[in-house]
C-alpha positions in Angstrom: 16.4 29.9 10.8 19.5 28.0 9.5 18.8 26.5 6.0 20.8 23.4 4.6 22.3 22.9 1.4 20.8 20.0 -0.7 24.1 18.3 -0.7 24.2 18.5 3.1 20.9 17.0 3.4 22.0 14.3 1.2 25.0 13.6 3.1 23.1 13.5 6.4 20.4 11.1 5.0 23.5 8.8 3.6 25.0 9.0 7.2 21.9 8.1 8.8 21.3 5.2 6.5 24.7 3.8 7.1 24.2 4.2 10.9 21.4 1.8 10.8 23.9 -0.8 9.3 26.0 -2.6 12.0 25.6 -6.3 13.5 23.5 -7.5 10.4 25.9 -6.1 7.7 29.1 -7.6 9.5 27.4 -10.7 10.3 26.5 -11.2 6.5 29.7 -10.1 5.2 31.7 -12.5 7.4 29.5 -15.2 6.0 31.7 -15.1 3.0 34.8 -16.2 4.8 37.7 -18.0 2.7 35.9 -21.5 3.6 32.8 -20.0 2.0 34.7 -18.8 -1.0 36.2 -22.2 -1.4 32.7 -23.6 -1.3 31.3 -21.3 -3.6 34.3 -21.7 -6.1 33.9 -25.6 -6.2 30.2 -25.3 -6.7 30.6 -22.7 -9.7 33.7 -24.9 -11.1 32.1 -28.2 -10.7 28.3 -27.6 -11.7 28.6 -24.4 -13.6 25.6 -22.0 -13.4 23.4 -25.0 -12.2 23.9 -23.8 -8.4 23.2 -20.1 -8.9 19.7 -20.8 -7.8 20.8 -21.6 -4.1 21.6 -18.2 -3.5 18.1 -16.8 -4.3 16.4 -19.7 -2.6 18.3 -19.4 0.7 18.0 -15.7 1.0 14.6 -15.2 2.7 15.5 -18.4 5.1 18.8 -16.9 5.8 17.4 -13.4 6.6 14.6 -14.8 8.7 16.7 -16.9 11.0 19.3 -14.0 11.2 16.5 -11.5 12.2 15.3 -14.1 14.9 18.6 -14.4 16.5 19.1 -10.6 16.5 15.6 -10.3 18.2 16.5 -12.7 20.8 19.6 -10.6 21.8 17.9 -7.3 21.6 14.9 -8.3 23.4 16.2 -10.3 26.4 19.7 -8.6 26.7 21.3 -12.0 26.6 22.8 -14.0 23.7 21.5 -17.3 22.6 23.9 -19.5 24.9 22.8 -17.3 27.9 19.0 -17.7 27.2 19.5 -21.3 26.6 21.2 -21.7 30.0 18.4 -19.7 31.6 15.4 -21.6 30.3 16.4 -25.2 29.3 18.4 -28.0 30.9 22.1 -27.0 31.3 23.5 -30.2 29.7 21.5 -29.3 26.4 23.3 -25.7 26.5 26.7 -27.6 26.9 26.1 -29.9 23.9 25.1 -27.1 21.6 27.8 -24.7 22.6 30.4 -27.6 22.3 29.3 -28.6 18.8 29.4 -24.9 17.7 32.7 -24.6 19.1 34.3 -27.6 17.2 32.8 -26.1 14.2 34.2 -22.9 14.8 37.7 -24.3 15.5 37.7 -26.3 12.4 36.3 -23.1 10.3 39.0 -20.8 12.0 41.8 -23.4 11.0 40.5 -23.4 7.5 40.1 -19.7 7.1 43.7 -19.0 8.7 45.3 -21.4 6.2 43.3 -20.0 3.2 44.4 -16.6 4.1 48.1 -17.6 4.3 47.8 -19.4 0.8 46.2 -16.5 -0.7 48.9 -14.1 0.5 51.5 -16.6 -0.8 50.1 -16.3 -4.1 50.3 -12.5 -4.0 53.7 -12.0 -2.5 55.3 -15.4 -2.4 57.0 -16.5 0.7 55.8 -19.1 3.4 52.0 -19.6 3.7 52.4 -20.8 7.2 54.4 -17.9 8.1 51.6 -15.6 7.0 49.0 -17.8 8.8 50.8 -17.2 12.1 50.9 -13.5 11.5 47.2 -13.1 10.4 46.2 -15.2 13.7 48.3 -13.2 16.0 47.6 -9.8 14.6 43.8 -10.8 14.9 44.1 -11.8 18.3 45.9 -8.6 19.3 43.3 -6.4 17.7 40.4 -8.0 19.4 42.1 -7.9 22.7 43.5 -4.4 22.6 40.8 -2.4 20.7 37.6 -2.0 22.4 34.4 -3.2 20.8 32.9 0.1 19.6 36.1 0.9 17.6 36.3 -2.6 16.4 32.9 -3.0 15.2 33.5 0.0 12.9 36.8 -1.6 11.7 34.6 -4.8 10.7 32.0 -2.6 9.1 34.5 -1.0 6.7 36.2 -4.4 6.1 33.1 -5.4 4.3 34.1 -3.2 1.3 36.8 -5.9 0.4 33.9 -8.1 -0.7 33.2 -5.9 -3.7 36.3 -7.5 -5.2 34.0 -10.4 -6.4 31.8 -8.0 -8.1 34.7 -6.4 -9.9 36.1 -9.9 -10.8 33.0 -10.6 -12.6 33.4 -7.6 -14.7 36.9 -9.0 -15.9 35.3 -12.1 -17.5 32.7 -13.2 -20.1 29.6 -14.4 -18.7 26.8 -15.9 -20.9 24.1 -14.2 -19.0 21.3 -16.1 -20.6 22.8 -19.3 -19.1 23.4 -17.5 -15.9 19.9 -16.5 -15.8 18.4 -19.8 -16.4 20.6 -21.2 -13.5 19.5 -18.6 -11.3 15.6 -19.1 -11.6 15.5 -22.7 -12.5 16.7 -25.1 -9.9 18.5 -28.1 -11.1 18.5 -30.8 -8.3 20.5 -34.0 -8.3 20.5 -36.8 -5.8 24.2 -37.9 -6.5 26.5 -37.8 -3.5 28.7 -35.0 -5.0 25.9 -32.7 -5.6 24.2 -33.3 -2.1 27.6 -32.9 -0.4 28.1 -29.6 -2.2 24.6 -28.4 -1.4 24.9 -29.1 2.4 28.3 -27.3 2.2 26.6 -24.2 0.4 23.7 -24.1 2.9 26.1 -24.8 5.8 28.3 -21.9 4.9 25.2 -19.6 4.2 23.3 -20.4 7.1 26.0 -21.1 9.9 25.5 -21.5 13.7 28.4 -19.0 14.7 26.3 -16.3 12.8 23.6 -16.7 15.0 25.6 -16.5 18.2 27.4 -13.4 16.9 24.5 -11.5 15.8 22.6 -12.1 19.0 25.6 -11.3 21.2 26.2 -8.1 19.0 22.7 -6.9 19.9 23.5 -7.3 23.3 26.9 -5.5 23.1 24.9 -2.6 21.4 22.8 -2.3 24.3 25.6 -2.4 26.9 27.7 0.2 25.0 24.8 2.7 24.2 23.7 4.4 27.5 20.2 5.5 26.5 19.5 1.9 25.3 18.0 -1.3 27.2 16.8 -4.9 26.5 13.3 -4.3 24.9 11.4 -6.4 27.4 12.6 -3.7 29.9 12.1 -0.8 27.5 9.2 -1.5 25.3 8.9 2.0 24.1 12.2 1.5 22.2 10.7 -1.6 20.3 9.4 0.1 17.2 12.5 1.8 16.2 14.8 -0.9 17.1 12.8 -3.9 15.6 12.6 -1.8 12.3 16.5 -1.2 12.4 17.1 -4.8 13.0 15.0 -5.8 10.1 16.7 -3.3 7.9 20.1 -4.1 8.9 19.7 -7.9 8.9 18.2 -8.1 5.3 20.6 -5.7 3.8 23.3 -7.5 5.4 22.0 -11.0 4.2 21.2 -9.7 0.7 24.7 -8.2 0.5 26.2 -11.8 1.5 24.1 -13.9 -0.8 24.8 -11.3 -3.7 28.8 -11.7 -3.2 28.3 -15.4 -2.9 26.2 -15.3 -6.3 29.2 -13.4 -8.0 31.8 -15.8 -6.7 29.7 -18.7 -8.2 29.1 -16.8 -11.3 32.9 -16.0 -11.8 34.0 -19.7 -11.2 31.1 -21.0 -13.5 32.0 -18.6 -16.3 35.8 -19.3 -16.2 36.8 -22.4 -14.5 33.9 -24.6 -15.4 33.6 -23.2 -19.0 37.4 -24.0 -19.5 37.2 -27.5 -18.0 38.8 -26.7 -14.6 36.6 -28.5 -12.3 38.8 -30.0 -9.7 39.0 -26.8 -7.5 39.9 -27.6 -3.7 40.5 -24.2 -2.0 39.9 -20.6 -2.5 43.4 -20.0 -3.5 43.1 -22.6 -6.2 40.3 -20.9 -7.6 42.3 -17.6 -7.8 45.4 -19.3 -9.3 43.2 -20.8 -11.9 41.7 -17.6 -12.8 45.1 -16.1 -13.8 45.4 -17.7 -17.2 41.9 -17.4 -17.9 40.8 -14.1 -16.9 44.1 -12.4 -16.6 46.1 -11.0 -13.6 43.8 -8.4 -12.4 41.0 -10.8 -11.9 43.4 -13.1 -10.1 44.6 -10.2 -7.9 41.1 -9.1 -7.1 39.9 -12.7 -6.2 43.1 -13.6 -4.1 43.0 -10.3 -2.3 39.3 -10.7 -1.4 40.3 -14.0 0.5 42.4 -12.1 2.7 40.0 -9.4 3.2 37.3 -11.6 4.1 39.3 -13.6 6.5 40.4 -10.6 8.3 36.6 -9.9 8.9 35.6 -13.6 9.5 38.4 -14.5 12.1 37.2 -12.1 14.8 33.4 -13.3 14.2 34.3 -16.9 14.4 36.6 -16.5 17.5 34.3 -13.9 19.2 31.1 -16.0 18.8 32.8 -18.9 20.3 34.0 -16.7 23.4 30.4 -15.2 23.7 29.0 -18.8 23.5 31.1 -20.6 26.0 31.2 -17.5 28.3 27.4 -17.3 28.6 27.2 -21.0 29.0 29.6 -20.9 32.0 28.2 -17.8 33.4 31.5 -15.9 32.7 31.6 -12.2 32.2 31.6 -11.6 28.5 31.9 -8.8 26.0 34.7 -7.4 23.5 34.1 -4.0 25.2 35.4 -5.4 28.5 39.0 -5.2 29.2 40.7 -8.6 29.3 41.1 -8.9 33.1 37.4 -8.2 33.3 36.5 -11.1 31.2 39.3 -13.4 31.5 37.6 -16.5 30.6 35.9 -15.2 27.6 39.1 -13.7 26.3 40.7 -17.1 26.9 38.3 -19.1 24.9 38.7 -16.3 22.1 42.5 -16.9 22.0 42.4 -20.7 22.4 40.0 -21.0 19.7 42.3 -18.9 17.4 45.4 -20.8 18.4 43.9 -24.4 18.0 42.6 -23.3 14.7 46.2 -22.0 13.5 47.8 -25.1 15.0 45.5 -27.2 12.5 47.5 -25.9 9.8 50.7 -27.4 11.3 49.3 -31.0 11.4 48.9 -33.8 8.7 45.2 -32.8 8.4 44.6 -31.8 4.8 43.7 -28.2 4.5 41.5 -28.8 1.4 39.3 -31.2 3.5 39.3 -28.7 6.3 38.0 -25.9 4.2 35.2 -28.0 2.6 34.6 -30.0 5.9 34.1 -26.6 7.8 31.0 -25.8 5.8 29.7 -29.5 6.0 30.2 -29.4 9.9 28.3 -26.1 10.0 25.5 -27.6 8.0 25.4 -30.6 10.5 25.5 -28.4 13.6 23.0 -25.8 12.4 19.6 -27.8 12.8 19.7 -28.4 16.5 20.8 -24.9 17.1 18.0 -23.4 15.1 15.3 -25.6 16.8 16.3 -24.1 20.1 16.4 -20.7 18.5 12.8 -21.2 17.4 11.5 -22.5 20.7 13.2 -19.5 22.4 11.9 -16.9 20.2 8.3 -18.4 20.5 8.5 -18.5 24.4 6.7 -15.7 26.2 8.6 -16.3 29.2 11.7 -15.6 27.2 10.5 -12.9 24.9 7.5 -11.4 26.8 5.2 -9.5 24.2 8.0 -9.6 21.6 7.6 -13.3 20.6 8.3 -13.6 16.6 5.4 -13.2 14.2 3.8 -15.8 12.4 5.9 -14.9 9.2 9.2 -15.3 11.0 7.9 -18.5 12.5 7.1 -20.0 9.1 10.4 -18.5 7.7 12.4 -19.9 10.6 10.9 -23.4 10.8 11.1 -23.9 7.1 15.0 -22.8 7.3 15.3 -25.4 10.0 13.7 -28.1 8.0 15.7 -27.3 4.9 19.1 -27.5 7.0 17.8 -30.9 8.4 16.8 -32.3 5.1 20.2 -31.3 3.7 22.1 -33.1 6.5 19.8 -36.2 6.2 20.7 -36.2 2.4 24.2 -35.9 3.1 24.4 -38.8 5.3 22.0 -41.0 3.2 24.4 -40.7 0.2 27.7 -40.6 2.0 30.1 -43.2 0.6 28.1 -43.8 -2.5 
């Protein structure tokens, strides 16, 4: 009988643990895209530690709604748009997909521009040229690299987010104040506060994340020969639902932890030194240099580039999945371009329109923050439909979501709706 050295068994356990992480980890990491970094930096710079509580508060809702989106894909074998088209009026599917597409394009433009600005800080040169290179390189990779390999690349890109953990170690943090801001919510009904709040929730609980994670579960089924949608292979349910839960909550926890550190860094440095007028992620990186030193600046700026490389394919890919499913086109990043022409056309068009935004008079500063606000506005109707889908036995068979997930999902939906109402109620005041 063969014996295994303890270190070998430990390595195997580590490998098995990492193997369980996939769509949830990538989805969570992509949530901290450059527009998200800008939003979190603005929150920390303007309100100090007073918005750290949002990361703790949002986590269970974020985890719950992403768990639901993943289950929809895994159980049915179709993404969210595909399920909407099958079970609800087609006009409703078109409206929801259109709103999500608009939000994604704005987000893509903001992220591509932010990456160009960050690389200009690091290397000098033209931010617009770098933006073009990033957009085209991302397109080439998505078109030429099969999904199974590309998913692995995206998983490893999540490591770049640890730059923000290291950045905190470079600055002085008054941990007592930070802890107070984490556990005691400070809520204001002023317009600036509510706008920032909906931007935070909009970048934390974003529609493109729902569509992406559901479709990634569908891809996992298609690319794994032994797997099938759970409503056709119920014996796979215990293992797969446990994996989804583990993957999703680890991914969302990782996402919120990184966002927490970004707010913390901005609060401990920029807010503490009176630099409250931060507009972009690049502004935040540049403002850090004289306060926290070159190394913190380099970490922050390089993190913007790394997270952008992760977020662009997720934003463009989720748009391609949604439009393709709504129009009954073949979809899937594992397919060759000629096998899914329409889907790849949407992917490319969304990326290029997003890039083109950076060549217009549209203020990239407003685009960055606006992307998060648009996501916050689009999220409630998408979430309502997801809750109806996941509770419908015609859609999910015996795998309708549990009472716990229903409560979390509907509370998350109400939270986003209230944040949006609050934003419009105070707009212009």
